TIMAR-908995 format. One record per atom (N, C-alpha, C): z, x, y. Coordinates in steps of 0.05 Angstrom, whole numbers, plus 5000, padded with zeros to 4 digits. Layout:
<sites>
ZXY...
</sites>
This chain:
<sites>
353384533511354784713529354185003520352885143536351985413528353985623534353285863526355086093530354086273553352386163571351186323592353186443611352486653624354286783643354486623668356786653681357186513706355286633728354386453745352486543765353586743786356286723790357586893810359787053797358987243779360987393763362387593781365087603782366487793798366388073787366888273804366988543794369488593778369788833766371988873747374788853761375088963785377688953798378288663806376288513815376788233821377488073796376288153774376888013749379788063740380688313743383488383736385388223754384788213780386388053798386387763790384087663782383887383774385487323749385487503730387087473706390087463713390887643730393687643739394387393754392487303771392987053785393186813766391486813746391586603726394286583712395386823705397986833693400186723711399986793737401886693756401686393759399186293758398786003762399685853737399385963713400385833689403485813691404686033701407586023705408285813725406685793746407185593767406985313756404985263739404685003727407084933709407985133693410285083676412685033694412985173715415285133734414984853746412484763752412084503763413084283744412584313718413484113699416484113698417784343699420684363699421784233724420584293747421584183772421283873772419083783759418683493757420883363742421683483719423883383703426483363719427083583733429483583749429283373772426983363785426683173807426882893798425682823775425782553764428682483758430082673746432882623739434582563764434182733785435782693809435082433823432582373826431782133839432581883823432681913797433581693780436581633785438081853789440981813795441281673822439681743842439681603868438981313864436981263847436080983842438380823830439880933811442180793799444280733820444880933837446880893858445980673878443380683884442280483902442480203890441880173864442179923850444979813851446879993846449779913848450379823876449379953896449779873924448679603929446179553919444979283923446679073910447579113885449078913871451778863885452979073894455579033908455378873934453078903947452778763973451378493970449678453950448178213947449178033924450078163903450778023879448678053857449578033833447778073811445477873810446077613815444077413814441877453835442777513859440877553881439077793876440278013865438678253859436778193836437678043816435877983793433477823801433977603817431777433826429877593844430977743862429277903881427778123866429078243846427778443830425278333816425578103804423277973790421077903810421777803833419677733853418277983863419878203867418678453877416778583857416978503832415178613812412278523816411978293829409278183833407578353851408478403876406878583894406778873882408878963868408879223857406679243836406379043819404279043799401479043811401178893833398578893847397879173857399779303869399279573881398879783859400579783838400279983817397679943802396879693797394279653784391979763801392179733827390079833845390080143845392480263845392680553844391480653818392080523796390980603770387980593770386780393783383880373784382780603801383980663823383080873841383281143826385281173810385881433797384481473771382681293763381381303737379481543734378181623756376181833754377382103746379682163759381082413753384082353754385182253732387982163732389982393738391882333755393982523762396082523740397582753737399682763716401682543719402482433696404282203696406982273708407982523701410582603710410682633741408382723753408282743782408282473795406982273782406882003793409681873791411081933769413781823766415581923788415382183793416982303815416282163842413682123846412882003871414081723874413981563852414981293854417981293858419481453844422381463847423181563874421681753885422281853912422081623932419981463929419581243948421681023943422180953918423980723912426880793916427681043913430481113915431181283939430081533940430781723961429981613989427581523991426581424017428181184027428681004009430180754017433080824024434281004008437081074014437281214041435481404046435481534072435081344095433181154092432680954113435080784118436480704097438880534100441080684115441480934108443581094121442981124151440481194157439781234185439780974200438980754186438780494199441480404209443580454193446280364201447080514226446480764228447180924252445480824276442880784272441080704293441780434305442480244288443179984299445579994317447480154310449880194327449080324353447380524352446480664376444880484394442980334383441280154399442879934411444979844396446679634407448079714432448679984434450080084458448180124481445680204476443880274498442080044507441679844489439879624496441279414512439879284530441079074547441378814532439778764512439878514497439078554468439578354452438978374423435978404418434278274434431378294430430478584434431478714454430678994459431679174437434179134428435179294406433579254381432779004376431178954352428479084354427279084378424679214381424879514377426979634389427279924385427679994356429279824342429779884313427379834296425879614301423679544283421079684289420479724315417879834322417880134327420280254330420380534336421980684315424580604311426180744292425180724263424580484254423780444226421280594219419080584236416680744229417281044227418781144247419281434247420881524223423081374217424781454194423381404168422281164164421081104138418681274132416881304151414481474146415281764144417381844159418282114157419282184129420882004118421982064091419782034069418181834072415981794052414082034054413382104079411582334082412682594072415282624074416582864063416182874032416482644019415982633991413182713983411182613998408382693993407982983997409283094018408983384023410283544001412583463990413783603968411983603944410783383938408983363915406583563919405683573944403383753950404184043946406584113956407484393955408084483926409384303910410184373883407884363864406184163866403984123847401284143861401084353876398584403892396084403875396284513850393884533834392784263825394384053828393483783820391883643843391883763866390583633889387783753892385783573888382983663891381683553916382983363929381683243953383283003963382082863983383482633996384182413976382582363956383182143938385782193922386282443914388782513902391182463921390782523946392782473966393382173969391282013967391681723969393281623945392781733921394181643897397181713900397881953907400682033909402081883932400781863955401981733978402381433972400381313959400581023952402780973932403181163914405381133894408081153907408381343926410881363941411381103956409281003970409480763986410080523968408880513944409480283926412380273918413480503913416380513906418080423929417480513954418980433977418780133981416380023981415979743986417479573964417579673940418879523918421879493925423279703931426079683938426579533963424879573983425179424008424779124004422879053987422378773981424778643968426178793951428578683939430578593961430878763981432778704003431778464019429178454025428178234041428277964025427577974000427677733984430477633980432377813976435177743973436277613999435477724022436377604047435177324051432677294043431377024046432576834026433376924002434576753982437176633993438676794008441176694019440676484041438276474052437676274073436276024062435676024036434575784025431775824013430975623997428375643983425975674000425875524023423575544041423275824053425575944061425476214072424476414051425476374026424676564005421676533999420676283999417876243994416076364015416876324040415276434062415376744062417676854057417977154056416277264033416377134010414777223987411777213993410877004005408076984011407177194031408777234052407977434072408077714062410377784049410678064040409478114013409677923995408777973967405877923963404677723977401877653973400077723995400977694020399177744043399078044050401278184046401378464055402678654036401878644010403178833991402279123996400079164010398979434014399679554041401479414056402079514083403179804083405279844067406380114066404380314054402680224036400680404024398780504046397880324063395980394084397280594103399780554110401180734129401381014117402581034094403181294082400681434072398581284067395981404058394981604079395681564104394781754125395682034118398182064109399182324102397782434077397382274057395982364033393082454038391682304055388882374061388782634076390682674095390682924111391283164093393283134075393883364058391683404037390383194028388183224010385883364022385383314048383283464063384083754065386683804071387584084073387484234047387784094024387684223998385184373993382984284005380384414001379784634021381684684039381084874060383085094064384985104045386885334046389485274060391385444057394085394068394285404098392385524112392585554141392685294155391485084144391284824158393184614148394884684129396684484117398584364137399984534152401984434171400784244192398484334203397184164223396283894211395083914188394083664175396383474169398583584159400883424152401983274177402183424199403283304224401383084234398783134233396882934242396982684225397182724198397382494180399982344184402182484189404682354193404682194219403582304239403382164265401681904261399481924247397881684242399381474227400981554207402581364191404581224209405981384226407981264244406781074264404481144275403180974295402280714282401080724259400180484245402580304238404680424228407080274220408380154245408580304267409780204291408179974303405580004303403879784313404079534297404179564271404479344252407079194257409279344259411879214263412079084291410979214311411079104338409578844340407278834326405678594327407178364314408578424292410078204278412278094296413278254315415378154333414178004356411678074364410577964388408777724384407477704361405577484357407077234347406177004355407276754346405676634323403076694322401376574302400676784281402376804261401977014241399376984225398576734216395976714202393576824217393576764244391276874260391477174262393877274267394177564268393377694241394077574220393377674193390277684190388977464198386077444195384577634214385577674238384177824258384778124256387178204248387978484248388278594220389878464204390578584178388178574159386778354157384578344138382378554145381478574170379478784176380579064169383179114175384279374169384279434139385079224124385179254095382379294084380379144094377579184085376579464091377279564115376479834122377680044103380180004096381480194078380180174050379579934041378279914015375580054015374080014037371380134039371680444039373680544053374080834054374880944027376680814012377380903986375080893967373480683968371080673951369080893958368980963984367281193991368281453980370981493981372181733969371581743939371881513925371481513896368481573890366681453905363881513901363281803906364481913927364082193934365082383912367382313900368482473879366582473854365482243848363682233825361182393831360182373855357782533863358382833862360682903872361483193873361683293844362883133826363183223798360483273786358583093790355883123779354483373790354583403817353183623830354283893821356883913821358084173814357684243785357984043767357484103739354584163733352784043749349984113747349484403754350984513773350784793780351684973756353784893743354685033719352585003697351284773696349084743677346784933682346184973707343985163714344785453706347385513706348285773697348585793667348185573652348185593623350785483610352685383626355185293614354985013602353184843613352884573603349884513600349284333582346484233580346283993599343883913607343583673624344883423612344683393585345883163572348983173574350083413573352983433575353883373604352283453623352983383651353083083655351082943644351082653646353482533631354182653608356382553592359082583607359382803621361982873633362282773661359982703674360082643703359082363710358882183690358081913696360081723681360481493692362381303679361381223652358781153650357681073624357781303604357081543613357181773595359981833584361981803601364681853592365581643572364881393578365681173559364381213532361781283531360481333506361581573491362281783507363382023494366081973481367781813495370381753483370081573458368281383460367781213436366781383412364981573418363981753397366181923385367882033402370082203392372182033377372581783385374481613371373481543343370781553339369681473313369681713293370381953303370382183285372782163265372582313244374782313224375782603221378182673230379982493244379082433273380082213285379282153313379982373332378282413352378882633371378482533400379082273405378782163431380482313452382882403443384682553462383482813470382082943451380683193457378483153477376982933473374782873492375882803519378082663521379282603547380082853561381283043546381983303558379583453567377383443552374883573560373883453586373883193588372983053612374683133636377383133632379183193654378783483663378583673644378183953651375583993665373483853656370883883669370883783697372283553702372483443729374083633747376283743736377783933752376184183757374484273738372784503743370884453766369784203767367884143788369284163816371784063818373184063843374284343850374684503829375384783834373084923847370684873836368284983848367884893877368484633881368184523908370084663927372584713917374484853934373585133942372185263923371085523929368885503950367285303948365085263968366085193995368385053996369584974022371185194035371385424021372785654033375785654028376585534005379385533998380285803986382485803972383586043961381786143939379986343945377886413927378986543902380886733904381886863881383286673862384986493873386386293856384386103844382286033859380285853849378685973826378086233828376686373806378486393781381086433785382886433762382986163749383085953765382985683754380385633739378185723751375585693739375485813712376386063709376386203684377986053663380385973671382185833652380985563643379685423662378485163655376085203637374485403642372185453624373085523596375185673594376285743567377185483553378585313567379585063555377284883548375184873564372884713558371484803532371285073530370085183505371785123481374385133484376185083462375984783454375784603473375584323467372884263453370784393462368184343449368284433419369584663414369684763387371384563370373484453381375184263366373684003361371983923379370383683375368283713353367183953352364984003334365884123308368484173304369484293280368984113256
</sites>
């Protein structure tokens, strides 16, 4: 990693503005950590109250059994999110807030509104089937995706510097959705448990094994839209959010309506859900491949300006290079694998900061981020070679 000058050096006044912006953004990041702590504490309180509500209505045994069963689809989803997030991991505290928002705040809000909506639909609907359709296919998607989407938007607004593109949006949206599905599954499994073992088995297979990613697919629309907006500046955020939210509601509404209307669920699952799930997997893989390619291309540009050698670009921007670099740092005395991981993370963020500048994002803020990241990269290199 060389000491060459940046290819697009700002003039003195721009540099002073960039330094001031960097100071503001450091303050913003510190405030983001503080907000995360407060947010996690508040959502945790809601989670405890929700658990008390579950136990009071279902009983401890029913909640315990349902809780253990709900861990299965949750583990499947969280493992998948972790795999998707490996290239550029998001802050753990932000992901905790996302999960608790979905598991506690979103579910509590949905339960409160659901009680009101069922009463209202019962008065305006001519029969139970119509009331159920209105509640399941219209009210539930609007309320649930609205509250989940609000959580994703809050994460975007508070921790904007952590969003580098659509894949980050998928990670945060999927984490919110995973939390919501976890708490919702507890309710569904507890209800089935009260109806007998066959009902519980069928519910677990359908919700826990056949469709653990349903809520993830719906809410991912919001994350993808905001991730796209993250690279293009604040002017498009509102429009992108509304488009993503509408997509989430339509997908959720169509999914719920089909479950009410179809008689042959296995055929519906094979014809509709499997192709949809395969398409989502293919899209996420495309995003992941694109992120890896973007990292390599942008770091190569810094290499041309003298900041990295070609070997360092391969080390920081390829899976094999990263693995070998961490193994090498872990073998040092004392081990410095954590320093190498920080170097890899900062270099990846540097690449996406550069991409944000190329896409026409907030240029001054991006330059401030760029300067701060280059300083941290130089510091990490000195610590590795000390």
